C-alpha positions in Angstrom: 92.8 71.2 95.8 91.9 74.8 96.8 94.0 76.5 99.4 92.1 78.2 102.3 93.5 81.4 103.8 92.7 82.9 107.2 93.5 86.6 107.6 94.5 87.9 111.0 94.1 91.7 111.7 95.1 92.9 115.2 93.5 96.2 116.1 93.1 98.8 118.8 91.0 102.0 118.4 91.5 102.3 114.6 87.9 101.9 113.4 88.4 104.4 110.6 91.3 102.7 108.9 90.2 99.2 109.9 87.2 99.4 107.6 89.4 99.9 104.6 91.7 97.0 105.7 88.7 94.6 106.0 87.3 95.6 102.6 90.7 95.0 100.9 90.5 91.4 102.2 86.9 91.0 101.0 87.9 92.3 97.6 90.5 89.6 97.0 90.2 87.8 93.6 90.7 84.5 95.4 88.2 84.6 98.3 89.7 84.2 101.7 88.2 81.7 104.2 87.9 84.1 107.1 89.0 87.5 108.4 89.6 87.5 112.1 89.5 90.9 113.7 91.5 90.4 116.9 90.8 93.3 119.2 93.2 94.5 121.9 90.6 96.2 124.2 89.4 99.0 121.9 87.2 101.7 123.4 86.0 103.3 120.2 83.4 102.0 117.8 85.6 99.1 116.5 83.2 96.4 117.6 80.2 98.0 116.1 82.0 98.5 112.8 83.1 94.9 112.6 79.7 93.6 113.4 78.2 95.9 110.7 79.7 93.7 108.0 77.1 91.2 106.8 79.7 88.9 105.3 80.1 85.9 107.7 83.8 85.7 107.0 84.4 88.8 109.1 84.7 87.5 112.6 85.0 89.5 115.9 87.6 88.2 118.3 87.6 90.4 121.4 90.2 90.6 124.1 91.4 92.8 126.9 94.1 95.4 126.4 97.6 93.9 126.2 99.4 96.7 124.5 101.3 94.4 122.1 100.1 93.1 118.7 101.6 89.7 119.4 98.8 89.0 121.9 95.8 89.5 119.5 97.7 87.9 116.6 98.2 84.7 118.6 94.6 84.7 119.6 93.7 84.8 115.9 96.2 82.0 115.1 94.6 79.8 117.7 91.1 80.5 116.4 91.9 80.3 112.6 91.0 77.4 110.4 92.8 78.0 107.1 95.6 76.0 105.6 97.5 79.4 105.1 97.6 82.4 107.5 98.0 85.9 106.2 98.7 88.9 108.4 97.4 92.5 107.9 97.8 95.5 110.2 94.7 97.6 110.8 96.0 100.7 108.9 97.3 98.8 105.8 95.5 97.6 102.7 96.0 94.8 100.1 96.0 94.9 96.3 93.0 92.8 95.1 95.0 90.0 93.7 97.6 89.8 96.5 96.6 86.4 97.8 96.1 84.9 94.3 99.6 85.9 93.2 101.2 84.8 96.5 99.6 81.3 96.3 100.9 81.0 92.7 104.4 82.2 93.8 104.5 79.7 96.6 103.6 76.9 94.2 106.3 77.8 91.7 109.0 78.6 94.3 108.3 75.5 96.4 108.2 77.5 99.7 105.7 77.5 102.5 106.0 81.3 103.0 105.7 84.3 100.7 106.0 88.0 101.3 105.8 91.0 99.0 106.9 94.6 98.7 104.6 97.5 99.7 103.9 101.1 98.7 104.6 103.4 101.6 101.8 105.9 102.2 101.7 108.8 104.7 98.2 109.8 105.8 98.9 113.5 105.2 101.5 113.4 102.4 100.3 110.5 100.2 102.4 107.9 98.5 106.1 107.9 99.3 107.4 105.1 97.1 108.2 101.4 97.6 109.2 100.3 101.1 111.8 97.9 99.9 114.2 97.9 96.9 114.9 94.1 96.6 114.2 92.1 93.5 112.2 88.9 93.4 114.2 86.3 95.4 114.1 83.4 97.7 115.8 84.0 101.0 116.5 81.9 104.1 117.7 81.9 107.7 121.1 83.3 107.0 119.7 86.2 105.0 117.3 87.1 107.9 120.3 87.2 110.3 121.5 90.2 108.3 118.2 92.1 108.4 114.5 91.7 108.6 113.3 91.4 105.0 109.6 90.8 105.7 106.8 93.3 105.8 104.3 91.8 108.3 101.2 92.9 106.4 102.6 91.1 103.3 103.3 87.7 104.8 101.4 84.5 103.8 102.6 81.4 105.5 101.3 77.8 105.9 99.6 77.2 109.2 101.8 74.2 110.1 104.9 76.4 109.9 103.4 78.9 112.3 102.4 76.1 114.7 105.9 74.7 114.6 107.3 78.1 115.2 105.3 78.7 118.3 103.5 81.8 117.1 104.5 85.3 118.1 106.6 85.9 121.2 104.6 87.9 123.8 107.8 89.0 125.6 107.3 92.8 126.4 110.9 93.4 125.3 110.0 92.4 121.7 107.2 95.0 121.3 107.4 96.2 117.7 110.0 93.5 116.9 108.0 90.3 117.5 107.4 89.8 113.8 111.1 89.8 113.1 111.6 87.2 115.9 108.9 85.0 114.3 110.3 85.2 110.7 113.6 83.9 112.0 111.8 80.9 113.5 109.8 80.4 110.3 113.0 80.4 108.3 114.1 77.3 110.3 111.4 75.3 108.6 111.1 76.9 105.1 112.7 79.4 102.8 110.7 82.6 102.1 109.8 83.7 98.6 109.9 87.5 98.1 107.9 89.3 95.4 108.9 92.8 94.5 105.3 93.6 93.4 103.8 96.3 95.7 100.8 94.3 96.8 100.4 96.1 100.1 99.6 99.7 100.8 101.6 100.4 103.9 100.7 103.3 106.2 103.9 104.9 107.4 103.0 107.3 110.2 105.7 107.4 112.9 103.5 109.4 115.3 101.1 106.4 115.5 103.6 103.6 115.3 104.9 101.3 118.1 108.3 102.2 116.7 108.0 106.0 117.4 110.6 105.6 120.2 112.9 103.0 118.8 115.7 101.3 120.5 119.1 101.4 118.8 119.6 98.9 116.0 122.1 96.8 117.9 119.9 96.7 121.0 117.0 95.6 118.9 118.9 92.8 117.3 120.3 91.6 120.6 116.8 91.3 121.9 115.5 89.5 118.8 118.5 87.1 118.6 118.4 86.4 122.4 114.7 85.4 122.0 115.6 83.0 119.1 118.4 81.4 121.1 116.1 80.7 124.0 113.4 79.3 121.7 115.8 77.3 119.6 117.3 75.5 122.5 113.9 74.7 124.0 112.4 73.7 120.6 115.4 71.5 119.8 116.0 73.0 116.3 119.2 72.3 114.5 122.2 73.2 116.7 123.7 75.0 113.7 120.9 77.6 113.7 121.4 78.4 117.4 125.2 78.5 117.0 124.9 81.1 114.1 122.5 83.2 116.2 124.8 83.2 119.2 127.8 84.2 117.1 125.9 87.1 115.6 124.6 88.0 119.1 128.1 88.2 120.4 129.0 90.6 117.6 125.9 92.7 118.3 126.8 92.9 122.0 130.3 94.2 121.2 129.0 96.7 118.8 126.4 97.9 121.3 129.0 98.5 124.0 131.5 100.1 121.6 128.8 102.7 120.7 128.0 103.2 124.3 131.6 103.9 125.1 131.7 106.4 122.2 128.7 108.1 123.6 126.4 107.1 120.7 123.0 105.4 121.0 123.1 101.7 120.2 
């Protein structure tokens, strides 16, 4: 049975880079079912660009400005039809056999989610090397409690897992961290296979990133873990998962206030 893959690309005023992102999806050696361009109220020529593609798999999904990628991503999830969902940012690109190799990895690893490494690229400097240094592995919930090991533009995950996870949180506090919050939820239902192959070309431009004014690491983790605790209690997931998160959350809170008392950002 052939697996169908829906690609979700959230975008806002990035028509120039978006074209390359779309073409990298169309060039996959295993054809994707659809490419949903989920707009966040663009005011440039994004709509005209998307509608210039003659391939019917490229679909325009408009929306008003929300200011958070979680909103257009969720719109795409609700509109998608594939058995698998893949995420791609509008300034990143895929290697032509990314989807093919991920589907094979999922089958051999027995997981419902697969992510890969990426080649970092600065728009004015060029390639900067791999984004991650990990080897091929399968990681789970406990591993994600230590750090986020998933590059969003590399993730391929079964639709049913995303549905069970409730999609991306649209809480404004999670802006630029909503993907980490979702991967924690995903890991409740499946382990995640990681491929060290650099199957994504990741644009690393801090001046254009939502992370250009980041919170301290302990504050970020407190927000993410608090979100999981609220979701976990409401979704009635295993109490052990919620307990682990609350234990880590207590540690992060202590570390945050220790740094504050020492006059450091947390």
